[in-house]
Structures are given as structure tokens and as C-alpha cells.
C-alpha positions in Angstrom: 3.9 -35.4 -79.7 3.5 -31.7 -80.2 1.5 -30.3 -83.0 4.0 -28.3 -85.0 3.2 -26.3 -88.1 6.0 -25.3 -90.5 5.7 -21.9 -92.1 8.0 -20.8 -95.0 8.9 -17.1 -94.9 10.9 -14.8 -97.2 14.2 -13.9 -95.3 14.4 -10.4 -96.8 10.9 -9.6 -95.4 10.9 -11.4 -92.1 14.4 -12.0 -90.9 15.4 -9.1 -88.6 18.4 -10.4 -86.7 20.3 -13.7 -86.2 22.5 -14.9 -83.3 24.2 -18.2 -82.7 21.2 -19.6 -80.8 18.2 -17.6 -82.0 16.6 -15.8 -84.8 14.4 -12.6 -84.6 11.5 -12.9 -87.0 9.3 -9.9 -87.8 5.8 -10.5 -86.5 3.0 -10.5 -89.1 0.5 -7.7 -89.2 -1.3 -8.3 -85.9 -3.9 -5.5 -85.5 -3.2 -4.7 -81.8 0.6 -4.9 -82.0 3.1 -2.4 -83.3 4.5 -3.0 -86.8 8.1 -3.3 -85.5 7.3 -6.2 -83.1 9.5 -9.2 -83.6 9.6 -12.7 -82.1 12.7 -14.6 -81.0 12.7 -18.3 -82.1 15.3 -20.8 -80.9 17.3 -22.0 -83.9 16.1 -25.6 -83.4 12.7 -24.3 -84.7 14.2 -22.3 -87.7 15.9 -23.8 -90.7 16.7 -22.9 -94.3 13.9 -23.3 -96.8 14.3 -25.2 -100.0 14.1 -22.0 -102.0 16.7 -19.3 -102.1 16.1 -16.5 -99.6 13.6 -18.5 -97.6 13.5 -19.8 -94.1 11.1 -22.1 -92.3 9.9 -21.7 -88.7 8.1 -24.4 -86.8 5.4 -22.9 -84.7 4.0 -25.1 -81.9 0.3 -24.7 -82.3 -0.6 -25.7 -78.7 0.3 -22.1 -77.5 3.9 -22.8 -76.4 5.0 -19.6 -78.2 3.6 -16.5 -76.7 4.1 -12.8 -77.4 4.3 -11.1 -74.1 4.2 -7.4 -73.3 6.1 -6.2 -70.2 5.1 -2.7 -68.9 7.4 -0.3 -67.0 6.4 -1.9 -63.7 7.5 -5.3 -64.8 4.0 -6.7 -65.2 3.5 -9.2 -68.0 0.5 -9.5 -70.3 0.2 -12.3 -72.8 -0.8 -10.7 -76.1 -1.1 -13.7 -78.4 -0.7 -17.5 -78.3 1.0 -19.9 -80.7 -2.1 -21.0 -82.5 -3.2 -17.4 -83.0 0.2 -16.4 -84.2 0.2 -19.2 -86.7 -3.2 -17.9 -88.0 -1.7 -14.5 -88.7 1.3 -15.9 -90.5 -1.0 -18.1 -92.7 -3.4 -15.2 -93.4 -0.6 -13.0 -94.6 0.7 -15.4 -97.2 
């Protein structure tokens, strides 16, 4: 079974956009990323929190989620893995 950590977030601060299948969450303050960076999560990993104006995202700690940068030549660079991303969310709370 995958190691999933649930993180509760304030929707007004973190929810940037929502579609039928995915939610765009503002990335936490990661030193080497731009402030406007967001992360798309499938809706099966995002659900309403038990408090008003809160959501919960389930981050797979084994690195399944990755922030990837794609340059103008189409080359990809992995910027951060799931367990690192989790650490930044936890540190910001």
C-alpha cells in the first residue's frame, strides 16, 4: 500500500483553479521555484476538509507526485519529488 499523507489547506490561500477532474493548488514557498507555481492534483486525491473553507490533499510520499520544469526545447527537469513537496507544505503550516 502506498504511503499517503493528508494535508489540510485553506481554500482561499491555496485553491487556484478547479475543473471536473483536477484541482490546481498553489505550491508552497519553495526557494528555487517561482511564487506563482501551482500543482495539478487529480480529484481523487483532493476532498473537502471538515472545516469551512478547507480542503485536504493526499500526497503520495514515495515521490509519485513530481514538479517538472519543461524548457523551450521540450526538455524536462524534475524539480521536486512528492516527499520533498510534503515537507514544504508541512513547514509552511
